C-alpha positions in Angstrom: 0.0 0.0 0.0 1.3 3.5 -0.9 0.6 6.8 0.8 -1.7 9.0 -1.3 -1.6 12.8 -1.2 -4.0 14.0 1.4 -4.2 10.7 3.2 -3.9 10.8 7.0 -1.1 8.7 8.5 0.6 8.1 11.8 4.4 8.0 12.1 5.7 5.1 14.2 9.2 5.8 15.6 11.1 4.3 18.5 13.1 6.7 20.8 16.4 5.1 19.7 15.6 5.6 16.0 15.6 9.4 15.9 18.3 12.0 16.5 18.6 15.7 17.0 18.9 17.1 13.5 21.8 18.9 11.9 20.4 22.3 10.9 22.2 21.9 7.5 20.6 18.5 6.8 18.1 18.2 4.0 16.4 15.2 5.7 12.8 15.4 7.0 12.7 17.3 10.4 10.1 17.8 13.0 10.5 21.0 15.2 10.5 20.4 18.9 11.1 22.1 22.3 13.1 20.3 25.0 11.0 19.7 28.1 13.3 17.5 30.1 16.9 16.2 29.9 18.0 13.1 31.8 21.6 12.0 31.4 22.1 8.4 32.3 25.8 7.9 31.6 26.0 6.1 28.4 22.8 7.7 27.0 20.6 10.7 27.4 16.8 10.8 27.4 15.4 14.0 26.0 11.6 14.6 26.4 10.4 16.8 23.5 7.2 18.6 22.7 6.4 18.6 19.0 3.4 20.2 17.2 1.9 16.8 16.9 2.9 14.8 20.1 5.3 14.5 23.0 8.3 12.3 22.2 11.2 10.9 24.1 14.5 10.8 22.2 17.2 8.3 23.3 20.6 9.7 22.4 24.2 8.6 22.9 26.3 9.9 25.8 25.7 13.4 27.0 23.7 15.6 24.5 24.3 19.3 24.6 20.7 20.4 25.0 18.9 22.3 27.8 15.3 22.6 28.9 13.6 25.2 26.6 15.9 24.7 23.7 14.3 24.6 20.3 15.6 21.7 18.3 14.6 19.6 15.3 14.0 15.8 15.5 15.2 13.7 12.5 13.9 10.2 12.2 16.2 7.5 10.8 14.3 6.9 7.6 14.5 3.2 7.3 13.4 2.8 10.9 10.3 5.0 10.6 7.0 3.4 9.9 3.8 4.9 8.5 0.4 3.5 9.5 -3.0 4.3 7.9 -6.2 5.1 9.7 -7.0 1.4 9.7 -3.8 0.7 11.7 -2.1 -1.1 8.9 1.4 -0.4 7.6 1.5 1.9 4.6 
């Protein structure tokens, strides 16, 4: 099944399959605001508010972000999944 222009879809994305975007990247990006940063040693969890939904990003090591920062979220394309209104994969 292919996505058709105007068709609604949901993006399925795991926290470890996204990253903070490089501002110079041409990849798809979702604007977000940092709500919480939790450094856990070998990884950092970053709670983000996006226009669509709250999302937790799982990043490597210590990420240089602070509460209130405006960032962009970039999904790893091959790991992102689209679902139609019927819940089936597109």
